[in-house]
PATOR-144313 format. One record per residue (C-alpha): x, y, z. Coordinates in steps of 0.5 Angstrom, whole numbers, padded with zeros to 4 digits. Example, Ala and Ser with C-alpha at 12.3 -4.5 7.8 and 13.67 -1.06 7.14 Angstrom:
BEGIN
<<0025, -0009, 0016>>
<<0027, -0002, 0014>>
end
This chain:
BEGIN
<<0231, 0140, 0188>>
<<0226, 0143, 0193>>
<<0232, 0145, 0197>>
<<0235, 0150, 0192>>
<<0228, 0153, 0191>>
<<0227, 0154, 0198>>
<<0234, 0157, 0198>>
<<0233, 0162, 0192>>
<<0226, 0164, 0195>>
<<0230, 0165, 0202>>
<<0235, 0169, 0199>>
<<0230, 0173, 0195>>
<<0225, 0174, 0201>>
<<0231, 0177, 0205>>
<<0234, 0181, 0200>>
<<0227, 0184, 0199>>
<<0226, 0185, 0206>>
<<0233, 0189, 0207>>
<<0231, 0193, 0201>>
<<0224, 0195, 0204>>
<<0228, 0198, 0210>>
<<0234, 0201, 0206>>
<<0230, 0204, 0201>>
<<0229, 0212, 0201>>
<<0223, 0212, 0197>>
<<0217, 0209, 0200>>
<<0213, 0207, 0194>>
<<0219, 0202, 0192>>
<<0219, 0200, 0200>>
<<0212, 0198, 0199>>
<<0214, 0194, 0192>>
<<0220, 0190, 0195>>
<<0215, 0188, 0201>>
<<0210, 0185, 0196>>
<<0216, 0181, 0193>>
<<0218, 0179, 0200>>
<<0210, 0177, 0201>>
<<0211, 0173, 0194>>
<<0217, 0169, 0196>>
<<0214, 0168, 0203>>
<<0208, 0165, 0199>>
<<0213, 0161, 0195>>
<<0215, 0158, 0202>>
<<0208, 0156, 0203>>
<<0207, 0152, 0197>>
<<0213, 0148, 0198>>
<<0210, 0146, 0205>>
<<0204, 0144, 0201>>
<<0200, 0149, 0204>>
<<0197, 0152, 0197>>
<<0191, 0155, 0201>>
<<0195, 0159, 0206>>
<<0199, 0161, 0200>>
<<0193, 0164, 0196>>
<<0190, 0167, 0202>>
<<0197, 0170, 0204>>
<<0198, 0173, 0197>>
<<0190, 0176, 0196>>
<<0190, 0179, 0203>>
<<0197, 0181, 0204>>
<<0200, 0183, 0197>>
<<0193, 0185, 0195>>
<<0189, 0189, 0200>>
<<0194, 0191, 0205>>
<<0199, 0193, 0200>>
<<0194, 0197, 0197>>
<<0192, 0201, 0203>>
<<0199, 0202, 0205>>
<<0200, 0205, 0198>>
<<0194, 0210, 0199>>
<<0197, 0212, 0206>>
<<0203, 0213, 0203>>
<<0200, 0217, 0197>>
<<0196, 0221, 0202>>
<<0201, 0223, 0207>>
<<0206, 0226, 0201>>
<<0212, 0225, 0205>>
<<0217, 0230, 0204>>
<<0224, 0230, 0207>>
<<0223, 0238, 0209>>
<<0217, 0237, 0213>>
<<0220, 0231, 0217>>
<<0220, 0232, 0224>>
<<0228, 0231, 0227>>
<<0228, 0227, 0232>>
<<0232, 0229, 0239>>
<<0238, 0225, 0241>>
<<0234, 0221, 0247>>
<<0229, 0218, 0241>>
<<0235, 0216, 0237>>
<<0239, 0213, 0243>>
<<0232, 0209, 0245>>
<<0232, 0207, 0238>>
<<0239, 0204, 0238>>
<<0238, 0200, 0244>>
<<0231, 0197, 0242>>
<<0234, 0195, 0235>>
<<0240, 0192, 0239>>
<<0235, 0188, 0244>>
<<0232, 0186, 0237>>
<<0238, 0183, 0235>>
<<0240, 0179, 0241>>
<<0233, 0176, 0241>>
<<0234, 0174, 0234>>
<<0241, 0171, 0235>>
<<0238, 0167, 0241>>
<<0232, 0164, 0237>>
<<0237, 0163, 0231>>
<<0242, 0159, 0236>>
<<0236, 0155, 0239>>
<<0233, 0154, 0232>>
<<0239, 0150, 0230>>
<<0238, 0145, 0235>>
<<0231, 0143, 0233>>
<<0230, 0137, 0229>>
<<0225, 0137, 0223>>
<<0219, 0132, 0223>>
<<0218, 0128, 0217>>
<<0210, 0127, 0216>>
<<0208, 0121, 0212>>
<<0201, 0124, 0210>>
<<0203, 0129, 0204>>
<<0196, 0132, 0203>>
<<0196, 0135, 0210>>
<<0196, 0143, 0207>>
<<0192, 0142, 0201>>
<<0185, 0145, 0200>>
<<0182, 0139, 0199>>
<<0183, 0137, 0206>>
<<0181, 0143, 0209>>
<<0175, 0143, 0205>>
<<0173, 0136, 0208>>
<<0175, 0138, 0215>>
<<0171, 0145, 0214>>
<<0165, 0142, 0212>>
<<0164, 0136, 0215>>
<<0167, 0137, 0222>>
<<0166, 0144, 0223>>
<<0160, 0146, 0219>>
<<0156, 0149, 0224>>
<<0161, 0154, 0227>>
<<0163, 0155, 0219>>
<<0155, 0157, 0218>>
<<0155, 0161, 0225>>
<<0161, 0165, 0223>>
<<0158, 0167, 0216>>
<<0152, 0169, 0219>>
<<0156, 0173, 0224>>
<<0160, 0176, 0218>>
<<0153, 0178, 0214>>
<<0150, 0181, 0220>>
<<0157, 0185, 0221>>
<<0156, 0188, 0214>>
<<0149, 0190, 0214>>
<<0151, 0194, 0221>>
<<0157, 0197, 0217>>
<<0152, 0199, 0211>>
<<0147, 0202, 0216>>
<<0152, 0206, 0220>>
<<0155, 0208, 0214>>
<<0149, 0210, 0211>>
<<0147, 0218, 0211>>
<<0141, 0220, 0215>>
<<0135, 0222, 0212>>
<<0132, 0227, 0216>>
end
């Protein structure tokens, strides 16, 4: 049953990724990318990494995609204003794409030779285990990083504040 869910999520992810690349409308590309991110989050759930799935949805599908949408809307991309590329740029893009294809084929060929490892502990990626490790073994570094983030936020507020003269 899990295999069928994995294959369904993989087909959805690959289809959405292809639609991102081949879609003419940039807004539709961003929406397809969000769907691909949800499919990847589904893969994380299948790997029993619920925390990673939730963080993936919040960070990528939430924050970064909203920023992409804002940038696309602010740029107001039109076909008339798009600069035309010269022949050298098109040739270099084709060569780069070909090299990427060779790299992907090589990695897929190597991936077929790897055997899967079965872990006995089924609670490896759960939020409960992450919390136990974070607050037992790494409490001091966790608290130091929280103070560091707090000082960075205070610094950003001070730098962004208008100067009163």
